[in-house]
Every structure is written in C-alpha cells, then in structure tokens.
DRENBAGU-440880 format. One record per atom (N, C-alpha, C, O): x, y, z; residue number from 1; chain; atom name; residue in three letters. Coordinates in nm, 3 decimals. Layout:
N
> x_y_z_resi_chain_name_resn
> X_Y_Z_NUM_A_CA_ALA
...
This chain:
88
> x_y_z_resi_chain_name_resn
> 0.078_-0.117_0.005_1_A_N_MET
> -0.007_0.009_0.002_1_A_CA_MET
> 0.092_0.119_-0.006_1_A_C_MET
> 0.065_0.222_0.057_1_A_O_MET
> 0.196_0.114_-0.071_2_A_N_ALA
> 0.298_0.240_-0.058_2_A_CA_ALA
> 0.229_0.365_-0.126_2_A_C_ALA
> 0.261_0.481_-0.098_2_A_O_ALA
> 0.126_0.327_-0.224_3_A_N_ASP
> 0.075_0.457_-0.289_3_A_CA_ASP
> -0.034_0.499_-0.232_3_A_C_ASP
> -0.095_0.582_-0.298_3_A_O_ASP
> -0.091_0.464_-0.108_4_A_N_GLY
> -0.190_0.515_-0.041_4_A_CA_GLY
> -0.325_0.446_-0.073_4_A_C_GLY
> -0.426_0.474_-0.009_4_A_O_GLY
> -0.325_0.348_-0.179_5_A_N_ALA
> -0.451_0.281_-0.221_5_A_CA_ALA
> -0.489_0.177_-0.119_5_A_C_ALA
> -0.409_0.104_-0.062_5_A_O_ALA
> -0.617_0.178_-0.100_6_A_N_LEU
> -0.664_0.071_-0.026_6_A_CA_LEU
> -0.813_0.026_-0.061_6_A_C_LEU
> -0.897_0.109_-0.097_6_A_O_LEU
> -0.838_-0.096_-0.051_7_A_N_ARG
> -0.968_-0.142_-0.103_7_A_CA_ARG
> -1.050_-0.208_0.024_7_A_C_ARG
> -1.012_-0.304_0.090_7_A_O_ARG
> -1.165_-0.138_0.042_8_A_N_ILE
> -1.243_-0.194_0.148_8_A_CA_ILE
> -1.380_-0.237_0.094_8_A_C_ILE
> -1.417_-0.200_-0.018_8_A_O_ILE
> -1.456_-0.314_0.172_9_A_N_THR
> -1.569_-0.360_0.130_9_A_CA_THR
> -1.675_-0.316_0.256_9_A_C_THR
> -1.671_-0.354_0.373_9_A_O_THR
> -1.759_-0.232_0.200_10_A_N_LEU
> -1.877_-0.171_0.304_10_A_CA_LEU
> -1.995_-0.243_0.295_10_A_C_LEU
> -2.031_-0.300_0.192_10_A_O_LEU
> -2.066_-0.244_0.416_11_A_N_GLY
> -2.191_-0.329_0.417_11_A_CA_GLY
> -2.291_-0.248_0.324_11_A_C_GLY
> -2.253_-0.147_0.265_11_A_O_GLY
> -2.417_-0.294_0.315_12_A_N_VAL
> -2.518_-0.227_0.212_12_A_CA_VAL
> -2.558_-0.088_0.275_12_A_C_VAL
> -2.559_0.015_0.208_12_A_O_VAL
> -2.588_-0.091_0.398_13_A_N_TYR
> -2.624_0.043_0.477_13_A_CA_TYR
> -2.512_0.156_0.454_13_A_C_TYR
> -2.537_0.264_0.401_13_A_O_TYR
> -2.393_0.118_0.497_14_A_N_ALA
> -2.296_0.197_0.495_14_A_CA_ALA
> -2.254_0.255_0.359_14_A_C_ALA
> -2.227_0.375_0.347_14_A_O_ALA
> -2.250_0.163_0.249_15_A_N_ALA
> -2.239_0.211_0.121_15_A_CA_ALA
> -2.355_0.287_0.073_15_A_C_ALA
> -2.338_0.377_-0.010_15_A_O_ALA
> -2.462_0.262_0.115_16_A_N_ALA
> -2.576_0.361_0.068_16_A_CA_ALA
> -2.563_0.498_0.123_16_A_C_ALA
> -2.565_0.596_0.049_16_A_O_ALA
> -2.549_0.507_0.262_17_A_N_LYS
> -2.512_0.622_0.323_17_A_CA_LYS
> -2.410_0.714_0.262_17_A_C_LYS
> -2.427_0.832_0.230_17_A_O_LYS
> -2.292_0.636_0.250_18_A_N_LEU
> -2.177_0.683_0.179_18_A_CA_LEU
> -2.198_0.768_0.043_18_A_C_LEU
> -2.152_0.880_0.022_18_A_O_LEU
> -2.278_0.689_-0.046_19_A_N_ALA
> -2.306_0.719_-0.176_19_A_CA_ALA
> -2.405_0.844_-0.161_19_A_C_ALA
> -2.388_0.942_-0.233_19_A_O_ALA
> -2.497_0.840_-0.079_20_A_N_ALA
> -2.604_0.942_-0.071_20_A_CA_ALA
> -2.553_1.075_-0.025_20_A_C_ALA
> -2.581_1.182_-0.079_20_A_O_ALA
> -2.467_1.057_0.091_21_A_N_THR
> -2.390_1.182_0.136_21_A_CA_THR
> -2.294_1.233_0.038_21_A_C_THR
> -2.302_1.354_0.016_21_A_O_THR
> -2.204_1.165_-0.028_22_A_N_ALA
> -2.136_1.219_-0.132_22_A_CA_ALA
> -2.195_1.272_-0.253_22_A_C_ALA
> -2.132_1.353_-0.320_22_A_O_ALA
> -2.320_1.231_-0.288_23_A_N_ARG
> -2.391_1.285_-0.396_23_A_CA_ARG
> -2.440_1.427_-0.338_23_A_C_ARG
> -2.418_1.531_-0.401_23_A_O_ARG
> -2.504_1.426_-0.225_24_A_N_ALA
> -2.550_1.546_-0.168_24_A_CA_ALA
> -2.440_1.656_-0.169_24_A_C_ALA
> -2.467_1.772_-0.198_24_A_O_ALA
> -2.318_1.615_-0.136_25_A_N_LEU
> -2.212_1.702_-0.131_25_A_CA_LEU
> -2.132_1.737_-0.268_25_A_C_LEU
> -2.039_1.816_-0.270_25_A_O_LEU
> -2.175_1.677_-0.367_26_A_N_GLY
> -2.117_1.690_-0.497_26_A_CA_GLY
> -1.989_1.625_-0.521_26_A_C_GLY
> -1.910_1.672_-0.603_26_A_O_GLY
> -1.964_1.516_-0.453_27_A_N_GLY
> -1.833_1.461_-0.464_27_A_CA_GLY
> -1.850_1.308_-0.493_27_A_C_GLY
> -1.960_1.257_-0.512_27_A_O_GLY
> -1.730_1.240_-0.494_28_A_N_SER
> -1.755_1.081_-0.517_28_A_CA_SER
> -1.734_1.020_-0.374_28_A_C_SER
> -1.673_1.070_-0.279_28_A_O_SER
> -1.801_0.900_-0.383_29_A_N_PRO
> -1.798_0.828_-0.252_29_A_CA_PRO
> -1.661_0.785_-0.209_29_A_C_PRO
> -1.643_0.761_-0.090_29_A_O_PRO
> -1.558_0.774_-0.299_30_A_N_GLU
> -1.408_0.736_-0.266_30_A_CA_GLU
> -1.352_0.867_-0.206_30_A_C_GLU
> -1.283_0.855_-0.105_30_A_O_GLU
> -1.371_0.984_-0.253_31_A_N_ASP
> -1.314_1.102_-0.194_31_A_CA_ASP
> -1.395_1.138_-0.067_31_A_C_ASP
> -1.329_1.202_0.014_31_A_O_ASP
> -1.516_1.114_-0.032_32_A_N_LEU
> -1.574_1.126_0.104_32_A_CA_LEU
> -1.508_1.027_0.199_32_A_C_LEU
> -1.465_1.062_0.309_32_A_O_LEU
> -1.501_0.901_0.154_33_A_N_ALA
> -1.459_0.790_0.249_33_A_CA_ALA
> -1.323_0.833_0.285_33_A_C_ALA
> -1.297_0.834_0.406_33_A_O_ALA
> -1.219_0.874_0.191_34_A_N_ALA
> -1.084_0.915_0.237_34_A_CA_ALA
> -1.074_1.025_0.329_34_A_C_ALA
> -0.987_1.034_0.415_34_A_O_ALA
> -1.178_1.118_0.303_35_A_N_ALA
> -1.190_1.240_0.399_35_A_CA_ALA
> -1.237_1.206_0.540_35_A_C_ALA
> -1.188_1.253_0.643_35_A_O_ALA
> -1.338_1.119_0.536_36_A_N_LEU
> -1.391_1.072_0.674_36_A_CA_LEU
> -1.300_0.979_0.737_36_A_C_LEU
> -1.296_0.986_0.860_36_A_O_LEU
> -1.234_0.900_0.685_37_A_N_LEU
> -1.119_0.815_0.737_37_A_CA_LEU
> -1.002_0.879_0.796_37_A_C_LEU
> -0.956_0.840_0.903_37_A_O_LEU
> -0.944_0.993_0.719_38_A_N_GLY
> -0.851_1.083_0.750_38_A_CA_GLY
> -0.872_1.154_0.869_38_A_C_GLY
> -0.780_1.174_0.949_38_A_O_GLY
> -1.024_1.207_0.891_39_A_N_GLN
> -1.042_1.269_1.017_39_A_CA_GLN
> -1.058_1.186_1.135_39_A_C_GLN
> -1.029_1.227_1.248_39_A_O_GLN
> -1.107_1.058_1.109_40_A_N_GLU
> -1.119_0.981_1.222_40_A_CA_GLU
> -0.988_0.918_1.264_40_A_C_GLU
> -0.983_0.869_1.377_40_A_O_GLU
> -0.891_0.914_1.191_41_A_N_LEU
> -0.755_0.861_1.228_41_A_CA_LEU
> -0.672_0.979_1.271_41_A_C_LEU
> -0.569_0.951_1.333_41_A_O_LEU
> -0.697_1.100_1.252_42_A_N_PHE
> -0.619_1.218_1.296_42_A_CA_PHE
> -0.591_1.208_1.448_42_A_C_PHE
> -0.684_1.192_1.528_42_A_O_PHE
> -0.462_1.217_1.487_43_A_N_ASP
> -0.439_1.221_1.626_43_A_CA_ASP
> -0.360_1.356_1.647_43_A_C_ASP
> -0.257_1.384_1.585_43_A_O_ASP
> -0.421_1.436_1.741_44_A_N_ARG
> -0.343_1.560_1.763_44_A_CA_ARG
> -0.212_1.536_1.828_44_A_C_ARG
> -0.128_1.626_1.817_44_A_O_ARG
> -0.180_1.419_1.899_45_A_N_GLU
> -0.075_1.393_1.977_45_A_CA_GLU
> 0.034_1.371_1.882_45_A_C_GLU
> 0.149_1.381_1.924_45_A_O_GLU
> 0.011_1.340_1.750_46_A_N_ASP
> 0.128_1.325_1.654_46_A_CA_ASP
> 0.181_1.441_1.604_46_A_C_ASP
> 0.271_1.435_1.519_46_A_O_ASP
> 0.134_1.555_1.649_47_A_N_PHE
> 0.188_1.684_1.593_47_A_CA_PHE
> 0.241_1.780_1.708_47_A_C_PHE
> 0.188_1.777_1.819_47_A_O_PHE
> 0.339_1.859_1.683_48_A_N_THR
> 0.384_1.974_1.759_48_A_CA_THR
> 0.307_2.098_1.728_48_A_C_THR
> 0.309_2.142_1.613_48_A_O_THR
> 0.242_2.155_1.818_49_A_N_TRP
> 0.161_2.281_1.803_49_A_CA_TRP
> 0.234_2.405_1.833_49_A_C_TRP
> 0.272_2.427_1.948_49_A_O_TRP
> 0.255_2.483_1.745_50_A_N_ILE
> 0.352_2.600_1.755_50_A_CA_ILE
> 0.288_2.686_1.868_50_A_C_ILE
> 0.360_2.729_1.958_50_A_O_ILE
> 0.160_2.710_1.865_51_A_N_ASN
> 0.095_2.803_1.959_51_A_CA_ASN
> 0.017_2.725_2.070_51_A_C_ASN
> -0.082_2.775_2.124_51_A_O_ASN
> 0.061_2.606_2.100_52_A_N_GLY
> 0.000_2.523_2.201_52_A_CA_GLY
> -0.102_2.445_2.154_52_A_C_GLY
> -0.159_2.469_2.047_52_A_O_GLY
> -0.130_2.350_2.228_53_A_N_ASP
> -0.260_2.263_2.186_53_A_CA_ASP
> -0.380_2.333_2.164_53_A_C_ASP
> -0.428_2.405_2.252_53_A_O_ASP
> -0.435_2.315_2.047_54_A_N_PRO
> -0.577_2.406_2.030_54_A_CA_PRO
> -0.694_2.342_2.097_54_A_C_PRO
> -0.807_2.386_2.077_54_A_O_PRO
> -0.672_2.244_2.171_55_A_N_ARG
> -0.772_2.190_2.249_55_A_CA_ARG
> -0.797_2.250_2.388_55_A_C_ARG
> -0.897_2.238_2.457_55_A_O_ARG
> -0.676_2.323_2.415_56_A_N_ILE
> -0.648_2.390_2.542_56_A_CA_ILE
> -0.700_2.544_2.542_56_A_C_ILE
> -0.637_2.622_2.470_56_A_O_ILE
> -0.800_2.588_2.610_57_A_N_GLN
> -0.838_2.724_2.600_57_A_CA_GLN
> -0.728_2.799_2.694_57_A_C_GLN
> -0.709_2.761_2.809_57_A_O_GLN
> -0.661_2.901_2.640_58_A_N_THR
> -0.559_2.975_2.706_58_A_CA_THR
> -0.616_3.101_2.788_58_A_C_THR
> -0.561_3.147_2.888_58_A_O_THR
> -0.726_3.144_2.736_59_A_N_SER
> -0.787_3.260_2.808_59_A_CA_SER
> -0.934_3.256_2.805_59_A_C_SER
> -0.995_3.219_2.705_59_A_O_SER
> -0.992_3.295_2.915_60_A_N_ALA
> -1.148_3.297_2.918_60_A_CA_ALA
> -1.195_3.407_2.822_60_A_C_ALA
> -1.119_3.499_2.794_60_A_O_ALA
> -1.311_3.400_2.773_61_A_N_PRO
> -1.366_3.495_2.673_61_A_CA_PRO
> -1.383_3.617_2.740_61_A_C_PRO
> -1.370_3.722_2.676_61_A_O_PRO
> -1.414_3.619_2.874_62_A_N_ALA
> -1.435_3.747_2.950_62_A_CA_ALA
> -1.291_3.816_2.968_62_A_C_ALA
> -1.283_3.934_3.003_62_A_O_ALA
> -1.185_3.742_2.943_63_A_N_ASP
> -1.046_3.815_2.957_63_A_CA_ASP
> -1.014_3.878_2.817_63_A_C_ASP
> -0.910_3.945_2.817_63_A_O_ASP
> -1.071_3.873_2.714_64_A_N_LEU
> -1.039_3.927_2.587_64_A_CA_LEU
> -1.070_4.086_2.594_64_A_C_LEU
> -1.179_4.130_2.630_64_A_O_LEU
> -0.968_4.159_2.557_65_A_N_GLU
> -0.986_4.306_2.548_65_A_CA_GLU
> -1.103_4.363_2.449_65_A_C_GLU
> -1.091_4.363_2.326_65_A_O_GLU
> -1.205_4.405_2.510_66_A_N_GLY
> -1.305_4.483_2.417_66_A_CA_GLY
> -1.425_4.382_2.402_66_A_C_GLY
> -1.519_4.411_2.329_66_A_O_GLY
> -1.422_4.268_2.469_67_A_N_ALA
> -1.523_4.161_2.462_67_A_CA_ALA
> -1.645_4.219_2.525_67_A_C_ALA
> -1.632_4.283_2.630_67_A_O_ALA
> -1.759_4.203_2.471_68_A_N_CYS
> -1.882_4.241_2.519_68_A_CA_CYS
> -1.994_4.123_2.531_68_A_C_CYS
> -2.001_4.032_2.448_68_A_O_CYS
> -2.076_4.136_2.637_69_A_N_ASP
> -2.180_4.030_2.643_69_A_CA_ASP
> -2.268_4.047_2.518_69_A_C_ASP
> -2.293_4.155_2.465_69_A_O_ASP
> -2.316_3.918_2.473_70_A_N_TRP
> -2.408_3.910_2.362_70_A_CA_TRP
> -2.545_3.985_2.381_70_A_C_TRP
> -2.601_4.036_2.284_70_A_O_TRP
> -2.593_3.989_2.499_71_A_N_ASP
> -2.713_4.057_2.519_71_A_CA_ASP
> -2.692_4.195_2.518_71_A_C_ASP
> -2.788_4.270_2.505_71_A_O_ASP
> -2.569_4.240_2.532_72_A_N_ALA
> -2.559_4.401_2.521_72_A_CA_ALA
> -2.541_4.440_2.382_72_A_C_ALA
> -2.577_4.553_2.351_72_A_O_ALA
> -2.488_4.359_2.288_73_A_N_VAL
> -2.462_4.397_2.154_73_A_CA_VAL
> -2.571_4.349_2.047_73_A_C_VAL
> -2.579_4.397_1.933_73_A_O_VAL
> -2.654_4.250_2.097_74_A_N_ARG
> -2.750_4.202_2.011_74_A_CA_ARG
> -2.837_4.298_1.937_74_A_C_ARG
> -2.856_4.294_1.815_74_A_O_ARG
> -2.892_4.386_2.022_75_A_N_PRO
> -2.976_4.489_1.948_75_A_CA_PRO
> -2.923_4.565_1.840_75_A_C_PRO
> -2.989_4.597_1.741_75_A_O_PRO
> -2.791_4.598_1.861_76_A_N_GLU
> -2.727_4.667_1.755_76_A_CA_GLU
> -2.693_4.570_1.622_76_A_C_GLU
> -2.703_4.613_1.507_76_A_O_GLU
> -2.657_4.450_1.651_77_A_N_VAL
> -2.644_4.364_1.540_77_A_CA_VAL
> -2.764_4.330_1.459_77_A_C_VAL
> -2.767_4.318_1.337_77_A_O_VAL
> -2.873_4.315_1.551_78_A_N_VAL
> -3.014_4.289_1.485_78_A_CA_VAL
> -3.047_4.414_1.392_78_A_C_VAL
> -3.087_4.398_1.277_78_A_O_VAL
> -3.031_4.532_1.445_79_A_N_ALA
> -3.051_4.662_1.363_79_A_CA_ALA
> -2.978_4.647_1.246_79_A_C_ALA
> -3.043_4.639_1.142_79_A_O_ALA
> -2.835_4.641_1.241_80_A_N_LEU
> -2.752_4.626_1.128_80_A_CA_LEU
> -2.818_4.525_1.035_80_A_C_LEU
> -2.835_4.555_0.917_80_A_O_LEU
> -2.855_4.414_1.078_81_A_N_ILE
> -2.906_4.312_0.991_81_A_CA_ILE
> -3.025_4.352_0.916_81_A_C_ILE
> -3.047_4.330_0.797_81_A_O_ILE
> -3.111_4.426_1.013_82_A_N_ASP
> -3.239_4.475_0.942_82_A_CA_ASP
> -3.225_4.575_0.837_82_A_C_ASP
> -3.283_4.569_0.728_82_A_O_ASP
> -3.138_4.675_0.878_83_A_N_GLU
> -3.103_4.780_0.785_83_A_CA_GLU
> -3.036_4.717_0.647_83_A_C_GLU
> -3.072_4.757_0.537_83_A_O_GLU
> -2.952_4.631_0.663_84_A_N_THR
> -2.886_4.568_0.549_84_A_CA_THR
> -2.973_4.472_0.461_84_A_C_THR
> -2.970_4.476_0.338_84_A_O_THR
> -3.047_4.391_0.528_85_A_N_PHE
> -3.126_4.311_0.459_85_A_CA_PHE
> -3.272_4.314_0.465_85_A_C_PHE
> -3.340_4.241_0.393_85_A_O_PHE
> -3.325_4.403_0.554_86_A_N_GLY
> -3.492_4.430_0.574_86_A_CA_GLY
> -3.517_4.354_0.688_86_A_C_GLY
> -3.446_4.260_0.724_86_A_O_GLY
> -3.628_4.398_0.753_87_A_N_PRO
> -3.669_4.310_0.880_87_A_CA_PRO
> -3.722_4.174_0.825_87_A_C_PRO
> -3.744_4.153_0.706_87_A_O_PRO
> -3.741_4.080_0.930_88_A_N_GLU
> -3.775_3.956_0.920_88_A_CA_GLU
> -3.903_3.943_0.833_88_A_C_GLU
> -3.952_3.832_0.811_88_A_O_GLU
C-alpha cells in the first residue's frame, strides 16, 4: 500500500449512506470515504503545535480586550441586519 491505495468492502447500509452523502456534497464516494477516514484517524498527539494545543483554552472569553456580552450587543447587530437585509 505504498501509494496509499486501499480497497475496503462496506455493508449495504454504509455504502448507501456514503453514496447518498457524497452525492449531496457533490463529490465521489471514494473522496468522501478518504476524508472521513482521515478525520477519524487524525491524532493531535502526532503533531507539535506552535501556539500550543488547540484543545486547551488559554484565556477565558471575559479576559479578551473589548469583549462584550451578547445581550448587550444583540440589539445593535439585529438593527444592522435589518438595515442591510430588511426586517424579518
């Protein structure tokens, strides 16, 4: 398997789900299977993370400079959306 080629046999249900999902995404079942397997087998421990492990939150959202509570800014955001796209 030096070239990365792999032949697998799926059950009827898995093959149908894979084909339907690939069709909905506009790709081939083979490409979707490769992407899904790649995601499933990915192990963060195999890499050195330059800015630290992305799974570890280094600061609380409240510690971010200029951060605001959603309830405080929501009216302004909704007004901007209504002004840009019209009310609901």
